[in-house]
Each structure stands twice: as C-alpha cells, then as structure tokens.
KOLLUM-17471 format. One record per atom (N, C-alpha, C): x negated, y, z negated; residue in three letters. Coordinates in steps of 0.2 Angstrom, whole numbers, padded with zeros to 4 digits, always signed. Example, Ala and Ser with C-alpha at 12.3 -4.5 7.8 and 13.67 -1.06 7.14 Angstrom:
residues 2
-0066-0028-0039ala-0062-0022-0039ala-0066-0016-0039ala-0064-0011-0035ser-0068-0005-0036ser-0064+0000-0039ser
This chain:
residues 170
-0653+0396-0433met-0650+0391-0438met-0643+0391-0436met-0641+0385-0434gly-0634+0384-0432gly-0629+0383-0438gly-0632+0381-0443trp-0627+0380-0449trp-0627+0386-0454trp-0629+0391-0452ala-0630+0397-0456ala-0623+0400-0458ala-0618+0399-0454trp-0611+0401-0456trp-0608+0397-0462trp-0610+0390-0462leu-0607+0386-0467leu-0611+0387-0474leu-0617+0389-0473ile-0621+0391-0479ile-0619+0397-0482ile-0617+0402-0478leu-0614+0408-0480leu-0607+0407-0483leu-0603+0403-0480val-0597+0401-0484val-0598+0399-0491val-0603+0395-0492leu-0604+0393-0499leu-0607+0398-0503leu-0611+0403-0500ala-0613+0408-0504ala-0608+0414-0505ala-0603+0414-0501thr-0597+0419-0502thr-0592+0416-0506thr-0591+0410-0507tyr-0586+0407-0511tyr-0585+0409-0518tyr-0590+0410-0522pro-0589+0413-0528pro-0586+0420-0529pro-0587+0424-0524trp-0584+0430-0523trp-0576+0429-0522trp-0574+0425-0518leu-0567+0423-0516leu-0564+0420-0522leu-0568+0416-0526leu-0565+0412-0532leu-0564+0418-0537leu-0569+0422-0538gly-0568+0427-0543gly-0562+0432-0542gly-0561+0434-0535ala-0555+0438-0533ala-0549+0434-0535ala-0549+0427-0533asp-0543+0424-0535asp-0541+0423-0542asp-0546+0422-0546leu-0545+0422-0553leu-0543+0429-0556leu-0546+0434-0553ala-0544+0441-0556ala-0536+0442-0553ala-0535+0440-0548ser-0528+0440-0545ser-0523+0436-0550ser-0525+0430-0552asp-0521+0426-0556asp-0520+0429-0563asp-0525+0433-0565thr-0524+0436-0572thr-0519+0442-0571thr-0518+0445-0565leu-0514+0451-0564leu-0507+0448-0560leu-0506+0442-0561ala-0500+0439-0557ala-0493+0443-0559ala-0493+0445-0565ser-0486+0448-0568ser-0485+0455-0564ser-0491+0458-0562ser-0490+0464-0558ser-0489+0463-0551ser-0490+0457-0548ser-0490+0456-0541ser-0495+0459-0537ser-0501+0460-0540leu-0507+0463-0536leu-0512+0457-0535leu-0515+0458-0529val-0520+0453-0527val-0526+0457-0525val-0532+0454-0528phe-0538+0457-0526phe-0540+0454-0520phe-0539+0457-0515phe-0540+0455-0508phe-0547+0457-0506phe-0552+0452-0505val-0559+0454-0503val-0561+0450-0497val-0556+0446-0494thr-0558+0442-0489thr-0560+0446-0483thr-0557+0452-0481gly-0559+0456-0476gly-0566+0459-0477gly-0568+0461-0483thr-0574+0464-0484thr-0580+0459-0483thr-0578+0452-0484cys-0584+0447-0484cys-0586+0446-0476cys-0583+0449-0472leu-0585+0448-0465leu-0590+0453-0462leu-0591+0459-0466ile-0596+0464-0464ile-0603+0462-0463ile-0606+0459-0468ala-0613+0457-0467ala-0614+0451-0462ala-0610+0446-0462pro-0611+0441-0457pro-0610+0443-0450pro-0605+0448-0449cys-0605+0451-0442cys-0610+0455-0440cys-0614+0457-0444arg-0620+0461-0443arg-0626+0456-0441arg-0626+0450-0444arg-0632+0446-0442arg-0631+0440-0439arg-0625+0437-0439leu-0624+0431-0436leu-0622+0432-0429leu-0623+0426-0425arg-0621+0426-0418arg-0613+0426-0418arg-0610+0428-0412arg-0603+0429-0412arg-0600+0422-0414arg-0602+0417-0411trp-0598+0410-0412trp-0599+0408-0420trp-0605+0410-0423gln-0605+0409-0430gln-0601+0413-0434gln-0600+0420-0432ala-0596+0424-0436ala-0589+0422-0435ala-0587+0419-0429val-0580+0417-0428val-0579+0411-0433val-0583+0406-0433leu-0582+0401-0438leu-0582+0403-0445leu-0586+0407-0447phe-0586+0410-0454phe-0579+0413-0455phe-0577+0418-0451ala-0571+0421-0452ala-0565+0416-0452ala-0565+0411-0448ala-0559+0406-0448ala-0560+0402-0455ala-0566+0401-0457ser-0566+0397-0464ser-0564+0402-0470ser-0566+0408-0469leu-0563+0413-0475leu-0555+0413-0474leu-0553+0414-0469gly-0545+0414-0468gly-0542+0408-0471gly-0544+0402-0469phe-0541+0396-0471phe-0542+0395-0479phe-0548+0397-0481leu-0549+0397-0489leu-0544+0401-0492leu-0543+0407-0490phe-0538+0412-0493phe-0531+0409-0492phe-0529+0406-0487glu-0522+0403-0486glu-0521+0397-0490glu-0526+0394-0492ala-0525+0387-0495ala-0521+0388-0502ala-0522+0394-0505arg-0518+0394-0511arg-0512+0399-0511arg-0510+0400-0505arg-0504+0405-0504arg-0499+0402-0499arg-0492+0403-0501pro-0487+0400-0497pro-0486+0405-0491pro-0490+0404-0486ile-0489+0408-0480ile-0490+0404-0474ile-0488+0405-0468pro-0488+0401-0462pro-0496+0400-0461pro-0497+0394-0459asp-0504+0392-0458asp-0508+0396-0452asp-0514+0398-0453gly-0517+0401-0448gly-0517+0409-0447gly-0512+0412-0450ile-0510+0419-0449ile-0516+0423-0450ile-0519+0423-0457val-0524+0427-0459val-0531+0424-0455val-0531+0418-0454ala-0538+0415-0451ala-0538+0418-0444ala-0533+0418-0440phe-0533+0421-0433phe-0534+0428-0433phe-0531+0432-0438ala-0533+0439-0439ala-0540+0440-0440ala-0543+0437-0445leu-0550+0438-0446leu-0554+0436-0441leu-0553+0431-0437val-0556+0429-0431val-0556+0434-0426val-0551+0437-0425ala-0550+0443-0420ala-0555+0449-0422ala-0555+0450-0429val-0559+0455-0432val-0566+0454-0431val-0568+0447-0432ala-0575+0445-0431ala-0577+0446-0424ala-0573+0444-0419ile-0575+0445-0412ile-0576+0452-0411ile-0571+0457-0413phe-0572+0464-0412phe-0579+0467-0415phe-0580+0465-0421leu-0586+0467-0425leu-0592+0465-0422leu-0593+0458-0420ser-0599+0456-0417ser-0600+0458-0410ser-0595+0461-0407ser-0595+0464-0400ser-0597+0471-0401ser-0596+0474-0406asn-0597+0482-0407asn-0601+0483-0414asn-0607+0480-0414arg-0611+0481-0420arg-0613+0488-0422arg-0612+0492-0417gln-0614+0499-0418gln-0610+0502-0424gln-0604+0500-0425his-0600+0502-0431his-0603+0500-0437his-0607+0495-0437leu-0610+0493-0444leu-0617+0494-0445leu-0620+0499-0441arg-0627+0501-0442arg-0629+0505-0448arg-0624+0509-0450thr-0625+0514-0456thr-0621+0511-0462thr-0623+0514-0468thr-0619+0512-0474thr-0612+0515-0474thr-0611+0521-0472pro-0604+0524-0471pro-0600+0520-0466pro-0603+0518-0461gly-0599+0514-0456gly-0597+0508-0459gly-0602+0504-0462met-0600+0498-0466met-0594+0499-0471met-0595+0504-0475leu-0590+0505-0480leu-0583+0507-0476leu-0583+0511-0471arg-0577+0512-0467arg-0574+0506-0465arg-0578+0502-0462ala-0576+0495-0459ala-0573+0490-0464ala-0577+0490-0470ala-0574+0486-0475ala-0567+0488-0478ala-0566+0494-0478ala-0560+0496-0481ala-0554+0495-0475ala-0556+0497-0469ala-0551+0496-0464ala-0550+0488-0462ala-0555+0484-0462ile-0554+0477-0461ile-0550+0474-0467ile-0552+0476-0473asn-0548+0473-0479asn-0541+0475-0479asn-0539+0481-0477ile-0532+0484-0476ile-0529+0480-0471ile-0532+0479-0465ile-0528+0476-0460ile-0527+0469-0461ile-0532+0465-0464ala-0531+0458-0466ala-0526+0457-0472ala-0526+0462-0476cys-0521+0462-0482cys-0514+0463-0479cys-0513+0468-0474leu-0507+0469-0471leu-0504+0463-0467leu-0508+0459-0464val-0506+0453-0461val-0504+0448-0466val-0508+0447-0471trp-0506+0443-0477trp-0499+0445-0480trp-0498+0451-0481phe-0492+0453-0485phe-0486+0452-0480phe-0487+0454-0474val-0481+0453-0469val-0479+0446-0469val-0484+0441-0468ser-0483+0434-0467ser-0480+0431-0474ser-0483+0434-0480ala-0480+0431-0486ala-0473+0434-0487ala-0471+0440-0485ala-0464+0442-0485ala-0460+0438-0480ala-0462+0436-0475tyr-0458+0432-0470tyr-0457+0425-0473tyr-0462+0423-0476ala-0461+0416-0479ala-0457+0416-0485ala-0457+0421-0489ala-0453+0421-0495ala-0449+0428-0496ala-0443+0429-0493pro-0440+0436-0492pro-0438+0438-0499pro-0439+0445-0500val-0438+0448-0506val-0434+0454-0505val-0432+0458-0510ala-0428+0464-0509ala-0432+0469-0505ala-0429+0473-0500gly-0433+0478-0496gly-0436+0484-0500gly-0432+0486-0505ala-0435+0492-0509ala-0441+0490-0512ala-0441+0485-0516asp-0447+0482-0519asp-0453+0481-0514asp-0451+0478-0508leu-0456+0476-0504leu-0460+0482-0501leu-0457+0488-0500ala-0461+0494-0497ala-0466+0496-0502ala-0463+0497-0508trp-0468+0499-0514trp-0473+0495-0515trp-0472+0488-0515gln-0478+0483-0516gln-0483+0484-0510gln-0480+0484-0504leu-0485+0485-0498leu-0489+0491-0499leu-0487+0497-0500ile-0491+0503-0501ile-0496+0502-0507ile-0494+0499-0512leu-0498+0498-0518leu-0504+0493-0516leu-0502+0488-0513gln-0506+0482-0511gln-0512+0485-0506gln-0509+0489-0501leu-0514+0491-0496leu-0519+0496-0499leu-0517+0500-0504ile-0521+0505-0508ile-0527+0501-0512ile-0524+0496-0515val-0529+0491-0519val-0534+0488-0515val-0531+0485-0509ala-0536+0482-0504ala-0541+0486-0501ala-0539+0493-0500gly-0544+0497-0497gly-0550+0499-0503gly-0547+0500-0509val-0552+0502-0514val-0556+0496-0516val-0553+0490-0517val-0557+0484-0518val-0562+0482-0513val-0560+0483-0506gly-0564+0482-0501gly-0570+0487-0501gly-0569+0493-0502thr-0575+0498-0502thr-0580+0497-0508thr-0577+0495-0514ile-0581+0494-0520ile-0585+0488-0519ile-0581+0483-0517gly-0584+0476-0517gly-0589+0475-0511gly-0590+0479-0506leu-0594+0478-0501leu-0602+0477-0503leu-0604+0482-0507ile-0611+0482-0509ile-0613+0475-0512ile-0610+0473-0518pro-0612+0467-0521pro-0611+0461-0516pro-0606+0460-0513ile-0604+0455-0508ile-0609+0454-0503ile-0611+0460-0499ala-0616+0460-0494ala-0623+0459-0496ala-0624+0461-0502leu-0631+0459-0505leu-0632+0452-0506leu-0627+0449-0509thr-0627+0441-0510thr-0627+0438-0503thr-0623+0440-0498gln-0623+0437-0492gln-0630+0438-0488gln-0633+0444-0488asn-0639+0445-0485asn-0645+0441-0489asn-0645+0441-0495ala-0650+0437-0499ala-0649+0429-0497ala-0643+0427-0496ala-0643+0420-0493ala-0645+0419-0486ala-0644+0424-0482met-0646+0423-0475met-0654+0424-0475met-0657+0429-0479asp-0664+0429-0479asp-0667+0423-0482asp-0664+0420-0487arg-0667+0414-0490arg-0667+0408-0485arg-0663+0408-0480phe-0662+0402-0476phe-0665+0405-0469phe-0668+0410-0468gly-0672+0413-0462gly-0667+0414-0457gly-0662+0417-0458val-0657+0419-0452val-0660+0426-0450val-0662+0426-0443pro-0664+0432-0441pro-0658+0437-0439pro-0660+0443-0439pro-0654+0448-0436pro-0652+0446-0429pro-0646+0446-0428ala-0643+0445-0421ala-0645+0450-0417ala-0646+0449-0410pro-0647+0454-0405pro-0641+0459-0405pro-0643+0465-0402glu-0638+0470-0402glu-0633+0468-0396glu-0634+0464-0392thr-0629+0462-0387thr-0626+0455-0389thr-0620+0454-0388pro-0617+0448-0390pro-0619+0442-0386pro
C-alpha cells in the first residue's frame, strides 16, 4: 500500500496534538513534551524505507510548524534516523530494543530541536545549559513511556489498512 505513510501520519497526529497541548499548558516552565522521535519506531519496523522517510519528514515538518526554528532542521534529522532504523531493523526486533531506540531517538531529535531553537532565539547561557539537560531528561522519559500507546495506535492503523510487515532487507 503506497499511501500507508500518509494514513499513518493521520493516525499519529492526535498524539502529536496531545503533546503540543500538554506543552502549551506547561509553557511557563519552558518544558516541551517531545514525542516526535518516538513516533518513528513502529513505522520503521513495518513500512518500506521510502515510506518511512516520507513519514519522518511529515512528522518533522508538523513539529516545526508551530515553532520558531529554521525550516527543515528537525525534519532532516528525523529522515536520517528513519533511514538508519529502516536499514537496521534488528535494533527494533525486541521490546527492550524498541524502548532504547525510542528514548535515544527522542533525545537526539529533541537535542536537534533545542539547539536550532537556541540558535533562532538566543538566550542567556547559564539558563540554556540547565534547560537543555532538563529537556533531554524529559524527552527520554516521555519517549520511553509514550512508545507503547503510540506504537499500539500506529500498529492498529497499519493492521486495519493491511500493511504487511516490511522485509528484513531494505
């Protein structure tokens, strides 16, 4: 199914919207519930590489749409991660592997976002280091906790539309 990535974007969007709304409620603390990296795990297990790349780019641009950061920074980072994961599916075969990947990818994508946001809107250096550490910890925890419900939603959508598991070779 060639349009599976687009259907999956639509199935994933409520999770992204919920994370944005939760981040808006905590705007005074400057914390962001970053789940965009976690949303890549299930699609990279089942979709073909080109579909996973389109899905990752869509997620990146959806995240960037509401933030004052340079265009394409997060999207290209997520595309690189999607290429890596779809080429190395053995990292995603077990639940502990998926949890590690979710935390790592979420932290990496959050770091890319944070650095690009700091570049776009410079702030004091002392506050920046503390906020970076705190944001990366929150991204790792939210990525790990959010994997199971997000992946279940995405897998249900892919099952519903008959997306077969991708072959082990890219």
